[in-house]
N, C-alpha and C positions, 0 to 999 in steps of 0.2 A: 389272463395272466395270474390273477390271484394275489394274495397278500404276501408280504415279506415275513418269513417265519421268525427271524431274529428281531425285527422291528416290532412285530406283534407281541413277542414275549416281554419286551421292555415296557410296553403300554399296559399289559395285563398284570404286571407285577404289583401294581398299586390299585387293582380293581376294587371299587367301592360298591358294595351291594346294599348297605344299610338303608339308604333312602328309598329303596324299591319296595320294601315290605317291613312292617313293624318287627323289630328284633331279629332281622335276617342276619344269620351268622354263616361265615364261609367255612367249608371244609377244605381239604387240599384239592388242587385242581391241576390239570395238565392239558397241553395241546400237543398234537403229534402228527407226523406223516408216516410214510411207509418205511422210513429209515431211522428217525430219531424222535425223542420225546423230551419236552421241556416240562418239568414238574415244579409246581409252586407250593410253598408253605406246607410241605409234608413233614410231620414230626420226626420221621426216620432220616431225613436229609436236612440237617440244620444248615441254613445258608442265608445270607443277606439278599441274594438274588434267586434265580431259579436253578434247579439241578438238571443237568443234561444226561439223558440215558439213550442207549440204543433201543430201537423199537422191539417190543416183545408181545407175545400173544394176549396178555390181559388188556392191551390197548386196542379195542375193537369197537367201532361205532361211536355214537355220541350218547353217553350214558353215565351212570354212577357205578363205580366198581369198588371193591375192597382191595386196595393195593397196600401190601405190607401191613395188613390188619387195620387199615385206616380208610374211611370213606373218601373217595377221590372222584371228582367230576372230570370227565375227559371229553375232548372234542377233536375230531379229525379236521385239520385245516385244509386238506386237499379239496379243491372245488369251491372254497369260500372266496368271495370276491372282495370283500371290504371288512374293515374293523367293526363296523356297526353290526354286521351279521355275526362275526366271530364272537364278539362280546356278548351279544344277546343269547346265542346258543350256549355259551359257557354259563351265563347267569341262569338259564333254564336248568342245566344239569346241577349247578350249585344249589339251586332251590331244592332239588331232590335230596342233596346232601343235608340241607337244613331240615327237611322232613325226617330224615334218618335221625338227626340229633334230637328232634322233638318226639321221637318214638312213634311216628305215624303208623297207624294200624289199618287204614282203610284202602289197602291195595287190592286191585282186581285180580281175579283168576284169569290169566292171559289165555289159557286154553279155551275158555268159553268164547273168547273173541274169534277164534278160528273155526268154531262150529255154530256161530250166530246164525239163526234161521233167516231166510229171505222170504218174509211174509208180506203179502200185498197190503193188508190192513196196517201193519206196523210201519211200512215204508211211507204210506199215506199220512198217518198220524205224525210220524217223526218229521216229515217235511213241513206239515202245518205248524207244529210246535216251534220249529226253528225260525219260521217266519214271524211267529209271535215274539220270540226273543229279540229279534232284530227290531221289530216295530216298537217294542217296549223301551229299548234304549234310545230310539230316535224320537220318542213321543214328546210333544210340545208342552204337555202338563202332566201332573201326577195322576190325575183321574184317568186319562187316556192310557198312560203307562200301566196303571194297576189293572185296567180292563184287559190289556194284552196279556199281562201276567196271569190273570185268572184263566184265560183261555189256554195259556201254556200249561198250567197245572192240571186243567181238565184233560187235555190230551195225554199228559204224563200218567195220570191215574189209570186211564184205559190201557196204556201200553204196559204198565206194571202188571195188570191182570193178564195181559196177553203173553208176556215174555217170561215171567218168573225170574229164575236165576240169571238169565241173559240181561234182564233189566238191571239187576244188581251189578253185573259186569260193566255195563255202559255207564251207570251213574258213578261207579268207583273210578273209572278212567277219568271222567270229568273232575272228580274230587282230587285226584292226584295230579293230573296233567293241566287242568284248567288254571290253577294258581301259578304253576310253573310257566305256563304260556303267558299269563298276565304279567309276571315280572320280566319275561323275555320281551314282550311288547314294549314295556316301559323302558327297558334298557336300550332296545333298538331305536326308539323314538328320540332318546337323548343324543345319539350320535348320527342319526340319519338326516339326509337332506330333505326328506319328505316330512310333511306335517303329520301330527297324530291323527287328524281327521282324515287325511288321504289314506293313511295306513289302515284305519278302521273301515273306511269305505271298501278297500280292497279285501280285507278280512271278512267284511259283511257279505260280500258276494260269495266267498267260500262257505260261509255259514249256511246260506240258503241254497247252495248248489246241490240239488237232490241226488244227481248221479254220482258226484264225487263223495257225498256224505254216505251213500249206500255202498259204494265200491270200497272206500277206505274208511271203514267204520271207526277204527281206533283214532285215526287222525282227526276225524270229524268231531270227536268228543273234545278235542283240544279247543275248537272254536266255540262250542256250546258252553264248555266250562269257562272259557275266557269271558264270554258275554255275561254269564252269571256273576263273575267277579266284578265286572264293570258296573252291573246293576246294583250290586251290594255297596259299591262306592256311593251310590245315590241315597241309600237308606241309613247308613251309619258310618261314622268315621273310624271306629275301633273294631271293625268286624274281623280284621285279619288275625289278630291275636286270639280272639274268641273262637274263630273257626279252627285254628290249629289245635285247640284243646276240646273241640266238640267231637262227639261220636257220630253226629249226623253227616250224611253225604252232602255235597255242595248244594244240590237242588233242594233238599230238605231244609238246609240252613237258610237258603234264600227265602223259602216259603215261610219260615218262622219269623223272618224280618219284614216280609212284604204283606202278610195277612190278606191273602186274596179272598174275594167273595166266594161263598159256596155256590156251586153250580150243579145242575142236574148231570147225571152220568151220561156218557155217550153210549147209545144202544146200537145204532147202525151207522156204518160209515160207507160213503160212496167212494169207491176207488177211481181216481182220475185216470185219464189216458196218459198223462205225464208219468204217473206212478207205474203203469204197465210198461211204458217205454223204458223207464229207469231200470226195472227188474230185468228186462231183456238185455239191456246194455250191460248190466253187471254180469249176468250169466255169460254173455258173449266174451266179455273181457277176461273173465277167469279161464274160460276154455281156451281162448287165444293165447294166454300167457303160457299155458302148459304146452300147447301145440308149437309155439315158437321155440321153447326150450327143446322139445323132443326132435325138432327138425334142424337143430343147430349142427354145424359141421364139427367133425372131430371124432375121437374115439369114445364110444359110449360104454361106460362101465356100470354094470349092475352088481351090487354087493348084497348078498343075503346072509342073514345070521342074527346073532344076538347083539343088537346095536342100541345103545342108550343115547338119547338126545339130552345133552347136558345144558346147552344154552342156545337161545334163539333170539332173533330180532323180530318181535311181533308186529312192528310197523311195516315190515317189508316181506310179507308172506302172502302168497295166493293159495287158496284152499279149494279143493274139490273133495268129495266123499272118499275117504281112505288114503288121501295123499296131500302133501304140503309142498309147495314150491318156495324154498327159501331163496329169495332174490339177492340178499346181501351177504349173510354168513350163517353158519350153524356150527356148533361145537359138539362133537360126538365122542363116544367112548366105545372102543372095541376091546372088551375085557378090561385090563388095567391101563391100556393106552388111550390117551385123549388126543384128538386131532381137530384142528380148526380149519374149516373150509370156507374161504372168503371168495366165493363165486356161486352162481346159481346151482342148486342141487335139489333134487326131489326126494323126500322121505315118504315111504309107504308105512302105514300103520293099520292095525286091526281094531283095537279098542282104546289103547293108551297112546296118546300122541307123543309121549316121552319115551316110548319104546318102539323103535323102527324095526320092521321086518325086512325092509329092503331099501337100498339107496340107489339113485341113478345120478351119476356125475359124468361130465364130459370134459375131456382133456385134449390138448392139441397134438401131443406126441404119443406114440405107442407106449402103453404101460410096460414096465420092466418087471417080470415075474421071476423070482429066484427062490427056490425051495419053498418056504412057507410064508413068504411075504411078497408084497407088490409095491412098486414105487410109482406114484402118479405125479406127473409133471405139474408143478404149481400147487400141489396139495401136500405131498409128503409120503411117508412110508406107512403101510398098513400091514401089521403082522397077524399071524394066525390063519393064513389062507390054507385051506386043506383040500380045495377042489376048484378047478377053473375050466372054463370052456371058451374057446376063441373062434369067432366066425367073422371074417373080414374086419370091420370096424366096431364090432360088438364083443365085449368081454363079460362073461358071467363068472363071478367069484363067490365062494362060500367061506365065511369066517366063523 
């Protein structure tokens, strides 16, 4: 059934985030559904309560946007079951707004995540290091904890040599998203009927789930980043403020506070049967996602031409060489016209992922082609069509 939109707005009006992180300051924020938006504390809309708007294209996904030149955290309420979940998701995005206010610079290059290599040794080492993180937090004394952390950093050092810039991508996702997930967890625990320990047990299973961590790389960094934040709580009380002003990524910051013992480098690593199974699982899932899309019923539209990719949802993309399956949304530009597609679509590329050579979209009703434009049901109008070919349920367009 979900939450009541108006009742939620009344609760969120007085949302207090300061206890969740030292110095945490709110930016503007909004909750929305497919028809309306409730906007809170935006400087362009002075009000003692919230400002109500009709839904518009800037409100897509759960993220931080620049709305009317001001950072604004947004969350889609559709599919959210209770206030604890809504509040925690909003706190997560508000923290990204706080990072913006603090002039955070350690953001990842999201495109690297889409071409992250599937290497046996890396999957094996990454699985082992995530086990170390969990064991470190569960350790009964500091000596055992520090031993697990020393192992963790040993595995990290080898993966840094192995991955290069992809390692930087991974650690930067942890740096940006780990603290946001940390405050999200704290906010959720405040209003949830579950105890913090039971929530952590559930998250701990996700942390060490090798198949999920390999298939959903970016999301898995939320868990490892969260665990590092929880471990930092054990080392120092005032780490939060220091971290925001640090240039180190999260794992380097943890290392500087934990002082692990020096250990010999890893020379050879035995790849387990579980890792081999994990890699096959990931390959099969990626291939199956594209196959499911390609076999979907409807009119299949292939659009070729000069197409710029303006905005993506990196959390919900499946990748194969030369193509990306955007499961949630993608914003594109055809010349001067921008269009938002809020349904699965495949973009093809040659070298630059931000420049698509071809799109594949599927619509339920026959496209309407008139002169130099085409109207696609549920998507909108695309202008500049100079050639098209129709064959039963397949349309090929050039723009």
